[in-house]
C-alpha positions as CSV (number, residue, x, y, z in Angstrom):
1,M,207.5,38.9,100.2
2,A,205.5,39.8,103.3
3,R,204.9,43.2,103.9
4,L,203.9,44.4,107.7
5,R,202.9,47.7,108.4
6,L,203.1,48.3,112.2
7,V,202.0,51.1,114.7
8,T,203.6,52.0,118.1
9,F,202.0,54.5,120.6
10,N,202.3,55.6,124.2
11,I,197.9,56.3,124.5
12,A,198.7,58.5,128.2
13,H,195.7,55.7,129.3
14,G,193.4,57.0,127.5
15,R,193.4,60.8,129.4
16,G,194.3,62.5,126.4
17,L,196.5,66.1,127.1
18,N,195.0,66.0,130.5
19,P,198.3,66.8,132.4
20,I,196.7,65.0,135.6
21,Q,195.9,61.1,135.5
22,G,192.3,60.8,137.1
23,L,190.4,63.6,136.2
24,T,189.5,62.8,133.2
25,S,186.1,61.2,133.1
26,Q,185.0,57.9,132.0
27,R,182.2,59.7,129.2
28,K,185.6,62.2,127.4
29,L,188.4,58.9,127.5
30,R,185.4,56.9,125.8
31,I,185.3,59.6,123.3
32,N,189.2,60.0,123.2
33,L,189.9,55.9,123.1
34,R,186.7,55.9,119.8
35,K,189.4,58.8,118.2
36,I,192.5,56.8,119.1
37,A,190.2,53.6,117.3
38,A,189.2,56.1,113.7
39,L,193.2,57.0,113.7
40,L,194.0,52.8,113.9
41,E,191.2,52.4,111.3
42,Q,192.8,55.0,108.9
43,L,196.6,54.5,109.2
44,K,195.0,50.7,108.4
45,P,197.8,48.9,110.1
46,D,198.1,45.3,111.1
47,V,200.2,45.4,114.3
48,V,200.1,48.0,116.4
49,A,202.2,48.5,119.8
50,L,200.2,50.2,123.0
51,Q,202.0,51.6,125.6
52,E,200.3,52.9,128.6
53,I,197.0,51.4,127.8
54,D,194.6,50.2,130.9
55,E,193.3,46.8,132.1
56,R,190.9,48.3,134.6
57,S,192.0,51.0,136.6
58,S,190.7,53.4,138.5
59,W,191.7,56.9,137.0
60,A,190.8,55.5,133.8
61,G,187.7,55.2,134.0
62,N,187.1,50.8,135.2
63,F,186.8,50.1,131.9
64,D,189.2,47.7,129.7
65,H,191.2,50.2,127.4
66,L,192.1,47.4,125.4
67,D,189.2,45.7,124.7
68,Y,187.3,48.9,123.9
69,L,190.2,49.5,121.3
70,R,189.5,46.1,119.9
71,V,185.9,46.0,119.1
72,H,185.7,50.1,117.9
73,A,189.3,49.8,115.5
74,R,187.8,45.8,114.7
75,F,190.7,44.1,116.0
76,P,190.5,40.6,115.0
77,H,193.8,39.7,117.8
78,T,194.9,41.4,121.2
79,V,197.1,40.7,124.2
80,F,197.5,43.4,127.4
81,G,201.1,42.6,129.1
82,I,200.1,43.9,132.5
83,N,203.3,45.9,134.3
84,N,201.2,47.5,137.4
85,R,198.5,45.8,139.6
86,R,197.0,46.8,142.9
87,T,194.2,45.7,144.0
88,G,191.4,47.5,146.6
89,L,189.9,51.3,146.8
90,I,191.9,52.4,144.7
91,N,192.9,49.8,141.6
92,L,194.8,50.1,139.4
93,S,195.8,47.4,136.3
94,Y,198.0,48.7,133.2
95,G,200.9,48.7,131.1
96,N,201.3,47.7,127.1
97,A,199.4,45.6,124.5
98,V,199.1,44.6,120.9
99,L,196.3,44.8,118.6
100,S,196.8,42.7,115.6
101,H,195.3,41.6,112.7
102,L,197.3,38.4,112.3
103,D,197.3,35.6,114.4
104,I,199.2,35.7,118.2
105,R,201.0,32.6,118.3
106,A,203.1,33.4,121.5
107,A,202.8,36.0,124.0
108,E,205.0,37.1,127.5
109,T,205.1,39.8,129.5
110,V,208.6,40.9,131.8
111,V,208.0,43.0,134.5
112,F,211.4,45.3,135.4
113,G,210.5,44.9,139.1
114,Q,207.8,44.7,141.5
115,K,206.3,47.9,142.4
116,R,202.7,48.7,141.8
117,L,202.3,51.8,140.8
118,G,204.6,53.6,137.7
119,E,206.7,50.0,137.3
120,K,208.1,48.9,133.4
121,G,208.3,46.0,131.3
122,F,208.4,44.7,128.1
123,L,205.3,42.4,126.0
124,Y,206.8,39.6,123.5
125,V,204.6,38.1,120.9
126,E,205.1,36.2,118.0
127,L,203.2,37.1,115.0
128,E,202.5,34.7,112.1
129,L,202.6,36.6,108.8
130,G,202.0,34.9,105.7
131,G,203.5,31.4,107.3
132,K,206.4,32.5,109.3
133,V,206.9,33.7,112.6
134,V,207.9,37.2,113.3
135,P,208.8,38.2,116.8
136,L,208.3,41.8,118.2
137,V,208.9,43.1,121.3
138,N,206.6,46.3,122.8
139,L,209.0,48.0,125.1
140,H,208.7,51.2,127.2
141,L,211.8,52.2,129.7
142,H,211.7,53.9,132.8
143,F,211.2,57.6,132.0
144,G,213.6,59.6,134.8
145,S,216.4,57.8,135.5
146,R,218.9,56.8,132.9
147,G,220.4,54.4,135.8
148,Q,217.3,52.8,135.7
149,R,216.6,52.4,132.0
150,L,220.0,50.9,131.4
151,L,219.2,48.6,134.3
152,Q,216.2,47.3,132.7
153,L,217.9,47.8,129.1
154,E,220.4,44.7,130.3
155,R,217.1,42.6,132.0
156,L,216.4,42.6,128.4
157,L,219.5,42.2,126.9
158,T,219.2,38.7,129.0
159,W,216.4,37.7,127.8
160,L,216.9,37.9,125.0
161,R,220.0,36.0,124.8
162,E,217.7,33.0,125.9
163,K,215.2,33.5,123.8
164,H,217.1,34.1,121.1
165,R,219.1,30.7,121.8
166,M,216.0,28.7,121.6
167,H,213.4,29.6,119.6
168,R,216.0,32.0,116.2
169,Q,215.3,28.1,114.2
170,H,211.3,29.3,114.1
171,W,212.0,33.2,113.5
172,A,211.8,34.8,110.0
173,L,213.7,37.7,111.2
174,P,215.6,38.9,114.8
175,P,213.0,40.6,117.0
176,I,211.4,43.9,115.8
177,I,212.1,46.1,118.9
178,C,209.7,48.9,119.4
179,G,207.7,51.2,121.6
180,D,208.3,54.3,124.1
181,F,212.6,54.5,125.2
182,N,212.2,57.3,127.1
183,N,215.2,58.8,125.6
184,P,216.2,60.1,122.6
185,G,218.8,58.2,120.0
186,T,221.5,60.6,119.8
187,R,223.3,60.7,123.1
188,D,224.4,57.6,125.4
189,D,221.5,56.7,126.8
190,A,219.2,53.3,126.6
191,T,218.1,54.1,122.9
192,A,221.9,54.2,121.3
193,S,223.2,50.9,123.5
194,L,220.1,49.2,122.7
195,L,220.6,49.7,119.3
196,S,225.0,48.8,119.7
197,H,224.0,45.3,121.6
198,L,221.7,43.8,118.7
199,S,225.3,43.8,116.3
200,D,224.9,40.8,117.8
201,Y,222.0,40.1,116.1
202,G,222.6,41.8,112.8
203,D,222.6,45.2,111.3
204,Y,219.4,46.8,112.7
205,Q,218.5,50.4,112.0
206,L,216.4,52.6,113.8
207,Y,213.2,54.4,113.1
208,P,212.2,57.0,112.5
209,V,215.4,58.8,111.1
210,G,215.1,62.7,112.2
211,G,211.1,64.1,114.0
212,R,210.4,64.6,117.5
213,T,207.2,62.3,119.3
214,F,207.0,64.4,122.9
215,P,204.9,65.9,123.8
216,S,202.3,66.0,121.1
217,P,201.4,69.8,120.9
218,L,205.2,71.2,119.6
219,P,207.2,67.9,119.6
220,Q,210.4,68.4,121.3
221,R,211.9,65.2,122.2
222,A,211.7,61.7,120.0
223,L,210.8,58.9,122.4
224,D,208.8,56.4,120.7
225,F,211.2,53.9,118.2
226,I,210.9,51.1,116.3
227,F,214.6,48.3,116.0
228,L,214.5,46.7,112.2
229,P,216.9,44.3,111.4
230,A,218.9,44.2,108.1
231,S,215.9,41.4,106.4
232,C,213.8,44.0,105.9
233,R,213.5,46.3,102.9
234,H,211.7,48.9,101.4
235,V,211.1,51.0,104.5
236,K,208.4,53.5,104.8
237,C,208.1,55.8,108.1
238,E,206.4,58.5,109.8
239,I,205.0,60.6,112.5
240,V,200.8,61.0,112.4
241,K,200.3,64.1,113.8
242,T,197.6,64.3,116.4
243,M,196.7,65.7,119.0
244,L,194.9,62.2,120.9
245,S,198.1,61.7,123.8
246,D,201.1,63.5,125.2
247,H,203.1,60.9,122.3
248,L,202.7,61.4,118.6
249,P,202.2,57.5,117.5
250,V,205.2,56.0,114.9
251,V,204.3,53.7,111.6
252,I,206.0,52.1,109.6
253,E,205.6,49.6,106.3
254,F,208.4,47.3,104.9
255,E,208.8,43.8,103.5
256,I,210.4,41.3,105.1
């Protein structure tokens, strides 16, 4: 058996608990990202799925946050999944990303729409673990509209069906899906719907079981989840207490 340790974390563009994007200095952004890197070193994950991370954006210090974390958290492999690009005076480039100690054999980004600001999407990667291919989806759904989330979910499911048809013979297990779902798993919304639809690929379990991840100072809602297929055993999951973002990271460890 192979053991995998995974973290999913919406880092809120590196701004920490500042509620207004663009009012955090580059110096403070770097300090906060150094603290995030230190936290990741402490948690010792094999793979980190990040949401709201900037490649080079004027509102986030105009530097590559993923490369900064790669250097300071000592990850050899990274991949960006950019959902938003805007050039010009107020340039923006951000989305999802993966940091990994495992080789990344393949990666693909799917963006849900054409907006240059506020667009969501998902990043798919294939990780190599003990000679096996582990598929992972890092997902970020719409924050304000249930209707939009369900449309985005349908886009993901359509994509998954085709990817499963073409690649399942190479996978060690069905895809692990994680990220910021922007809705709890306890009501009729995208999170619960996804759990139901994943039965097409086998039994899945939603983590964390209980607990809240947003907002980080006094968490009121569970928005950040990891979907694990039944072939993942001896699962340990926790929500990590920190003030480095408005979301709390979720860390999970399991055997494949």
